[in-house]
C-alpha positions in Angstrom: -0.4 16.2 -21.2 1.8 18.3 -18.9 4.9 20.3 -19.3 8.0 18.2 -19.5 6.0 15.0 -20.2 5.4 13.2 -23.5 3.9 9.9 -24.5 7.4 8.4 -24.3 8.3 9.3 -20.8 6.9 10.6 -17.5 8.5 12.3 -14.5 8.1 10.3 -11.3 5.6 11.8 -8.9 6.9 13.1 -5.5 6.1 9.9 -3.7 7.5 7.7 -6.5 10.9 9.4 -6.4 11.9 7.8 -3.0 11.4 4.2 -4.0 14.1 3.6 -6.6 16.7 5.1 -4.3 15.7 3.2 -1.1 14.2 -0.1 -2.2 16.1 -3.3 -2.4 16.0 -7.0 -1.6 15.1 -6.4 2.0 12.3 -3.8 1.3 11.1 -4.4 -2.2 8.5 -1.5 -2.3 6.2 -4.0 -4.0 2.6 -4.6 -3.0 0.2 -7.3 -4.1 -3.5 -7.4 -4.7 -5.0 -10.9 -4.9 -8.5 -11.7 -6.3 -9.9 -15.1 -5.5 -12.6 -16.4 -8.0 -15.2 -19.1 -7.6 -13.7 -21.0 -10.5 -10.1 -21.8 -11.6 -8.3 -19.2 -13.7 -8.0 -19.8 -17.5 -4.5 -18.5 -18.4 -5.2 -17.7 -22.0 -8.2 -15.6 -21.1 -6.3 -13.9 -18.3 -3.5 -13.0 -20.8 -6.2 -11.4 -23.1 -7.7 -9.5 -20.2 -4.3 -8.1 -19.2 -3.7 -6.9 -22.8 -7.1 -5.3 -22.9 -6.5 -3.6 -19.6 -3.2 -2.2 -20.6 -4.9 -0.3 -23.4 -6.7 1.8 -20.8 -3.6 2.1 -18.5 -0.7 2.5 -21.0 1.6 4.0 -18.4 1.7 0.6 -16.7 4.0 -0.4 -19.6 6.7 1.9 -18.2 10.2 0.9 -17.2 12.3 2.8 -14.7 15.3 4.7 -16.1 18.1 6.7 -14.3 18.5 10.3 -15.5 21.2 12.8 -14.5 19.1 14.2 -11.7 16.2 11.9 -11.1 14.8 8.5 -12.1 12.0 8.7 -14.6 9.4 6.4 -16.3 10.0 5.5 -19.9 7.1 3.9 -21.9 8.4 0.6 -23.3 7.4 -1.8 -25.9 7.6 -4.7 -23.5 4.4 -6.9 -23.2 3.3 -8.3 -19.9 3.2 -12.1 -19.8 0.8 -13.8 -17.5 2.4 -16.8 -15.7 1.7 -19.3 -12.9 2.7 -18.0 -9.5 6.4 -18.8 -9.1 7.9 -16.1 -7.0 7.7 -14.9 -3.4 4.9 -12.6 -2.3 6.0 -9.0 -2.9 9.3 -10.2 -4.2 11.6 -7.7 -6.1 10.2 -6.2 -9.3 12.8 -3.5 -9.9 16.6 -3.9 -10.2 19.1 -1.6 -11.9 20.5 -4.7 -13.4 17.2 -6.0 -14.8 14.9 -3.2 -16.1 11.6 -4.8 -16.8 8.0 -3.9 -16.3 7.1 -2.6 -12.9 4.0 -4.8 -12.5 3.4 -8.6 -12.7 0.3 -10.7 -13.2 0.3 -14.3 -12.1 -2.3 -17.0 -11.2 -2.6 -20.1 -9.1 -5.7 -22.2 -9.0 -8.6 -19.8 -8.6 -6.4 -16.8 -7.6 -5.2 -13.9 -9.7 -2.3 -11.9 -8.3 -1.4 -8.3 -9.4 1.9 -7.0 -8.0 3.1 -3.5 -8.5 6.3 -1.6 -7.8 5.3 1.5 -5.7 7.1 4.0 -7.9 4.4 3.3 -10.6 1.2 3.6 -8.6 -0.4 3.5 -5.1 -3.1 1.2 -3.8 -6.0 3.3 -5.2 -4.4 3.6 -8.7 -3.7 -0.1 -8.7 -7.3 -0.9 -7.6 -8.6 0.9 -10.7 -6.3 -1.3 -12.8 -7.4 -4.5 -10.9 -11.2 -3.7 -11.3 -10.8 -3.2 -15.0 -8.7 -6.5 -15.2 -11.4 -8.4 -13.3 -14.2 -7.0 -15.6 -12.2 -7.9 -18.7 -11.4 -11.4 -17.5 -14.9 -12.3 -16.3 -16.6 -11.0 -19.4 -14.2 -12.9 -21.6 -15.1 -16.1 -19.8 -18.8 -15.3 -19.6 -19.5 -13.5 -22.8 -23.2 -13.0 -22.1 -22.2 -10.4 -19.4 -20.6 -8.2 -22.0 -24.1 -7.0 -23.0 -24.5 -5.5 -19.6 -23.0 -2.0 -19.9 -23.5 -1.4 -16.2 -20.8 -3.9 -15.3 -17.9 -1.8 -16.6 -15.9 0.0 -13.9 -16.9 3.6 -13.4 -13.3 4.9 -13.6 -13.7 7.0 -16.8 -11.0 9.6 -16.2 -9.2 10.7 -19.4 -5.6 9.6 -19.9 -4.3 13.1 -18.9 -6.1 12.8 -15.6 -4.9 9.2 -15.0 -1.2 10.2 -15.3 -1.4 13.6 -13.6 1.0 14.4 -10.7 -1.4 15.3 -7.9 1.5 16.4 -5.6 2.6 19.0 -8.1 -1.0 20.1 -8.8 -1.8 20.8 -5.1 1.6 22.0 -4.0 1.6 25.4 -2.1 5.0 26.9 -1.4 5.5 27.6 2.3 8.3 27.9 4.8 9.3 24.5 6.2 9.2 24.3 9.9 10.3 20.9 11.2 12.9 19.9 13.7 15.8 18.0 12.2 16.2 16.0 15.4 14.3 12.7 14.8 11.9 11.5 17.4 12.9 7.8 17.9 10.2 5.3 18.3 10.1 1.7 19.7 11.6 -0.7 17.1 10.5 -4.3 16.7 13.4 -6.7 16.7 13.8 -10.3 15.7 15.4 -12.9 13.5 15.0 -11.9 9.9 13.9 -13.8 6.8 16.1 -14.3 3.7 16.2 -10.9 1.9 13.4 -10.6 -0.7 11.0 -12.9 1.3 8.4 -12.1 3.9 6.4 -14.0 6.5 2.8 -13.4 5.2 -0.2 -14.1 7.4 -3.8 -13.4 6.6 -6.9 -13.4 8.8 -10.3 -13.5 7.2 -13.3 -12.5 9.2 -16.8 -11.2 9.3 -16.6 -7.4 8.6 -19.9 -6.6 10.4 -18.6 -8.2 13.6 -15.5 -6.1 13.6 -17.3 -2.9 12.6 -19.8 -3.5 15.5 -16.8 -3.8 17.9 -15.4 -0.5 16.6 -18.8 1.2 16.8 -19.1 0.0 20.4 -15.9 1.9 21.2 -17.1 4.9 19.1 -14.2 4.4 16.7 -13.6 3.9 13.0 -12.4 0.5 11.8 -8.9 1.9 11.2 -8.7 3.4 14.6 -9.9 0.3 16.3 -7.5 -2.0 14.4 -4.6 0.4 15.1 -5.3 0.2 18.8 -5.3 -3.6 18.7 -2.0 -3.5 16.8 -0.4 -1.2 19.3 -1.4 -3.4 22.1 -0.2 -6.6 20.3 3.2 -5.0 19.8 3.4 -3.8 23.4 2.7 -7.4 24.7 6.0 -8.5 23.2 8.5 -5.8 24.1 10.9 -5.8 27.0 9.9 -4.0 30.2 12.9 -1.8 29.9 11.6 -0.2 26.7 8.1 0.6 27.9 8.9 4.3 28.1 9.4 4.4 24.3 6.4 5.5 22.2 4.9 2.9 19.8 4.4 5.0 16.6 2.1 3.9 13.8 2.4 5.3 10.3 -0.9 5.4 8.4 -0.9 6.1 4.6 -3.8 8.4 3.6 -5.4 8.6 0.2 -5.1 12.3 -0.7 -7.8 11.9 -3.3 -10.3 12.1 -0.4 -9.1 15.6 0.4 -7.9 17.0 -3.0 -9.9 16.3 -6.2 -7.7 14.0 -8.4 -8.4 11.0 -10.6 -4.7 10.1 -11.0 -3.9 6.4 -11.2 -0.4 7.1 -10.0 0.8 7.8 -6.5 -1.2 10.4 -4.5 -1.0 9.5 -0.8 0.4 11.1 2.3 1.3 9.6 5.7 0.2 10.5 9.2 1.6 9.2 12.4 -0.1 8.4 15.7 1.7 7.3 18.8 1.0 5.8 22.2 3.1 5.7 25.4 2.0 2.9 27.8 4.1 4.2 30.7 2.2 7.5 30.6 -1.3 6.5 29.4 -2.0 3.0 30.7 -2.6 -0.4 29.2 -6.4 -0.6 28.9 -7.7 -1.0 25.3 -10.3 1.8 25.9 -7.5 4.2 26.7 -5.5 3.2 23.7 -8.5 3.6 21.4 -9.3 7.1 22.8 -5.7 8.2 22.3 -5.5 6.9 18.8 -8.8 8.4 17.9 -7.7 11.8 19.1 -4.5 11.4 17.1 -6.4 10.6 13.9 -8.7 13.6 14.5 -5.8 15.9 14.9 -3.8 14.7 11.9 -6.6 14.1 9.4 -7.3 17.6 8.4 -7.0 19.2 4.9 -4.7 21.9 6.4 -2.3 19.4 8.0 -2.2 17.1 4.9 -1.7 20.1 2.7 1.3 21.2 4.8 2.8 17.7 4.6 2.3 17.6 0.9 4.1 21.0 0.6 7.0 19.9 2.8 7.6 16.9 0.5 7.4 19.0 -2.6 9.7 21.7 -1.1 12.5 19.1 -0.7 12.1 18.1 -4.3 11.9 21.7 -5.5 14.8 23.0 -3.5 17.3 24.7 -5.8 20.3 22.9 -4.4 18.6 19.5 -4.2 17.5 19.8 -7.8 21.1 20.3 -9.1 22.6 17.4 -7.1 23.3 14.5 -9.5 21.3 11.3 -9.0 24.1 9.2 -7.5 24.4 11.7 -4.6 20.6 12.0 -4.3 20.3 8.3 -3.9 22.6 8.5 -0.9 20.7 11.5 0.6 17.3 9.8 0.1 18.6 6.6 1.8 19.6 8.7 4.8 16.3 10.5 4.9 14.5 7.2 4.7 16.6 5.7 7.5 15.8 8.7 9.7 12.1 8.4 8.8 12.0 4.7 9.6 13.6 5.3 13.0 10.6 7.5 13.8 8.0 4.7 13.3 7.3 1.3 14.9 5.0 -0.1 12.3 2.6 0.7 9.4 -1.1 0.1 9.0 -2.8 0.6 5.7 -6.5 0.4 5.2 -7.3 0.0 1.4 -11.0 0.3 2.2 -14.0 -1.4 0.6 -13.5 -2.9 -2.9 -16.7 -2.2 -4.7 -17.8 -4.3 -7.7 -21.1 -4.4 -9.7 -23.6 -6.9 -8.2 -23.5 -9.3 -11.3 -19.7 -9.6 -11.0 -19.8 -10.4 -7.3 -21.1 -13.9 -8.0 -17.8 -14.7 -9.7 -15.5 -13.0 -7.1 -15.0 -14.6 -3.7 -12.3 -12.5 -2.0 -9.8 -9.6 -2.4 -6.8 -9.1 -0.3 -3.6 -7.1 -0.2 0.0 -7.5 1.0 2.8 -4.9 1.1 6.6 -5.3 1.1 8.2 -3.7 4.2 11.4 -3.3 6.1 9.8 -4.3 9.3 6.2 -5.4 10.0 3.1 -4.0 8.3 -0.6 -4.6 8.5 -3.0 -4.1 5.6 -6.8 -4.4 5.6 -9.2 -4.8 2.7 -13.0 -5.3 2.7 -14.9 -7.1 0.0 -18.6 -7.8 0.5 -18.8 -8.9 4.2 -15.3 -10.3 4.2 -12.6 -8.4 6.1 -9.1 -9.4 5.1 -6.3 -8.4 7.6 -2.9 -9.3 6.4 0.6 -9.0 8.0 3.8 -8.9 6.0 7.0 -9.1 8.1 10.7 -9.5 7.7 10.8 -11.2 11.1 10.6 -15.0 11.5 8.8 -14.5 14.9 5.0 -14.3 14.7 4.1 -13.4 18.3 2.8 -9.9 17.4 0.5 -11.4 14.7 -0.7 -14.1 17.1 -1.5 -11.4 19.8 -3.4 -9.4 17.3 -5.6 -12.1 15.9 -6.2 -13.6 19.4 -7.4 -10.2 20.7 -10.1 -10.4 18.0 -11.1 -13.9 18.8 -11.3 -13.0 22.5 -13.8 -10.3 21.5 -15.9 -12.9 19.8 -14.7 -12.6 16.2 -14.2 -15.9 14.3 -10.9 -15.6 12.3 -9.7 -17.9 9.5 -5.9 -17.9 9.3 -3.9 -18.5 6.2 -0.1 -18.2 5.8 2.9 -18.8 3.6 4.8 -20.3 6.6 5.7 -24.0 6.0 4.6 -26.2 8.9 
């Protein structure tokens, strides 16, 4: 365990601190992983599997409490209850008026949904939980698999490593150099959904096809998809706003740069931008610019500086002494300024790896994220590439442009949505 932490409570990590102060009905700060099986879910077995999984991830039983200076996680005696899907995708999980568990497991037909409030964990940490849950569920249904020790997820980190604060571990004190003047980005506008609901659209396609297209442009999958997203947004904006940069925020798993096995939050954001008035409208030009932006931003040195900037705010002597009700207001202002500097977000969860013998039971894995605007998420399982949009806007022109750009390049896309026809 770490100083200031006991089995009864945990300090929120640096990334987790922002969410309780800034999330609400419009931006719930909830993300959902869904796992589709080849057979319908058995609720009793799923309940057993969740209880078994919690034994390996006990901090998931936390509830959020408000302290004098910061929110914190308190380990509760509440027990998660599996239920049939009956709430909106990425609907609110946390409310100061209803302090329950910060994750939820539901099912519908052959689909298992795991939703998590971002203050508890990031995508990588949640994937560790999901893989363990899948293993426990499938081996409860098919008990003969239990004998195969090679099926168990390879996440063997001790409890102390699972709950470590990676931000604090790799923080290096440095002088903060950043202009206080925000760089405004182009903002997507439109008619909004009812608060707490999102327009969710998923495109499922052959991963090899898309990777081949990216390779043809000498780009990574994330760079290629970011370029397509930038162009899709540009196609819908007014001519009078073409001089504004389209800025894309990209969450980065810091575990790839700093050794950590934490199952909590440990990510940083980079930003890449494109100006059509200055750089042209050809896809090849957009890709080249985005690729250079990624190359410049994705270095250990730059990520370390960003990590230190975030921690320096938290550790500032004056900030530390400000009571929570005032910090909430400050963090909302900081979040509003940060949001004004981005157009959209793209998050690539990467490839979900499962043992071969489990793959015959799992058909697909996808992910959605709550947002204050429009966000794209990608997830790869086997040769399926799932690209999802969650949006607070009723209009779906950007999503249509994005998927059509792929079909025009020869990719067959299966579309699914929560929109009622």
